C-alpha angles and dihedrals in degrees: 000000000000117000132205139173106252142175112247121192128171109226100199089103133008089243098050122130121280127198142184110220146138116274129191120221123219118239091260094044091230094112138035130204123217132165094346094312131107123219122197123206118255091211093223094311096109128091107231089339132090103185138035131208105248092213101047102020090229114149123237140188108224118177145142115285116260118236091228093052094240094131101137110102094230098028095247116169092234124134121280112195120215117212112238094234092060101032098100094043092047094054097041104035106027103029099025089218104128091169089067095055092120096051112109100172126049113208089010122156113275 
């Protein structure tokens, strides 16, 4: 399975948790696996969501990380948690901000 660092946001509520983590794609590309969960594509049927959790039915927005860090769908300044296993690669390869390599929460409280 191919893997990629992606932005993952639950869309049940505008203040739901968002994460940056490594997902694995199924062979067909119609589902992704993250943190022990499987997300199935909505094939354009979702409103502001493109996947749903097959266990809970909750809808998610899962997309590639933006180079400018503006990943939240509505631009809210809510926390985005970065998984430890992708933190260094996220800051150096995707964001090109090596100085931020120790930051684990974007928009976190100061």
